[in-house]
N, C-alpha and C positions, 0 to 999 in steps of 0.2 A: 462801054459798060464794063463793070467789074466782073471778074470770073465767078464770084459768089452769086451775083445776081443771075448770071447765065445758068448756073447749076440749079438755082432755085426755080427759074423759069422752066428749065427742062424737066425737073421733078414734077412741078405743078402740071405741065403739059401732059406728061405720061399719066398722071393720076386722073386728070380731066378726060383724057381719051378713054381710059378704061371705065370710068364712071358713066360717061356718055354712052359708050357701047352697051354697057349693062342696062342702063336706063331705057334705052330705045328699043330693046327687044321684048317681045311679048313673052311672059314667063308665068309659071304657076305661082300663085300667092302662097307663101309660107311665112308664118308669123315671125320667125326668127330672122328671115331674110329681109323683111320690111324695114328693119332698122339699120342694116349694113350701109346702104348708100347714104342715108342722112348723116350717119356718124362720120363717114369719110368726108362728105361735103362740109360738115361742121368743123372738122379738124382743119381742112384747107382754108375755109372761110375765116375761122377764128384767128388763124395765123395772119391773115391779111387785114382784119379789122381791129386787131388787138390795140394798136397804137391809138386809133380814133376812140375806141371804147373807153380807154383809160386816160384820155387827154384832158378830161374835165367833164363837168356836168352836161355841157351842151353836146359833146360828142357821145356821151353815154345815153342821153335822151334821144338823140338821133337814131342810134343803133337800136335802142329799146322800142322806139316808135316804129321804126322800120320793121322790126321783128313782129310787133303786134299787128300792124297792117297786113303783113305777109301771112300771119296766122289766120286772120279773118278771111283773106282771099283763099288760103289753103283749105279752110273749113268748107267754103262754098264749092271749091273745086272737088274736094273729096266727097261731099254729099251728092254732087251731081255726076260723079264718076260712075261709069257703066263698067261692070265686070262681066266677063264672058265665062260661062260654065261649059266645060267640054262634056262629051257623052259619058266619060268616065266619072264625072262629078268634080273634076279639078277646077278651081277658080283661077282664071287667067287675067293678067293685067299688063299694061304697057305704060312706061313712063311718059312724062310730058316733054315734048321737044321745046316748048316755050320756056319752061322753067330751066332746063339745061342750057338753052341758048342765052338766056338773060344772065344766068350765073357765069357762064363762060366769058361773055362780053365784059361783064363787070370786073371779073378777075383780071382780064387783060388790061382794061382801062386803069384799074388800081395799080397794077405793077408798072405800067407805063408812066403813070403820073408820079409814082414814087421814085422810079429810077431815072427816067429821062428828064422830068421836070424838077428833079432834086428833092422831091417830097415837100417842097416849100409851099406848094399850092394846097393849103389845108381845105379850101372849099371843095375841090375835086375829091380829096381823100374823104371828107365827111360825107359827101353825097354818095360816092360809090360804096362806102361802108354802110350807109343807111339802106341802099338798094340790095347789097349783099345780105344784110340781116333780113330784109324783106323776102328774098328768095329762100333763105333758110327757114323762116317762119312758114312760108307756103309749103315747102317740101315736108317739114316735120308734121304739121297739122294735117296736111293732105294724106300722109301715110297713116296717121292715127285714125282718120275717118275711114280709110280703106280697111284698116285692121278691124274697126268696129263692124263694117259691112261684112267682112270676111267671117267674123265670129257669129254674126247673126245668121249668115247663110249656112254655116256649118251646124249650128244648133237647130236650124229649121229642117235640115236633111235627116 
């Protein structure tokens, strides 16, 4: 493997470690912090699906379709999400292990298919890009639903 690929994999691994660690701990819901993890995940994901998204109409439609399906799933996950309220009135939440796991696996498969298989297997690239867009849609819309619940809870108090 090329040293550039190894450096890229290392940087992505470090970012993924910190995102996963932050996601899987229960923490108080703060509106400004609800956006940090999706923005970091969006930047990492956008870098890996860029080529597929702009390869043509088919690639763009796959990514867009994946994002929309993920958004629908995220909406249902967010509306069914249970928040815990502490005795002090703080609203607590915990990230989803499923979303992080799927995102992590897809990033690894995408990097592997592009570096080891030479990027020539566009079917794998298209499919992983679609699923990465799906996890992004899920994450973003789920966080928006949580934000909506949070504001409803705070106005009710």
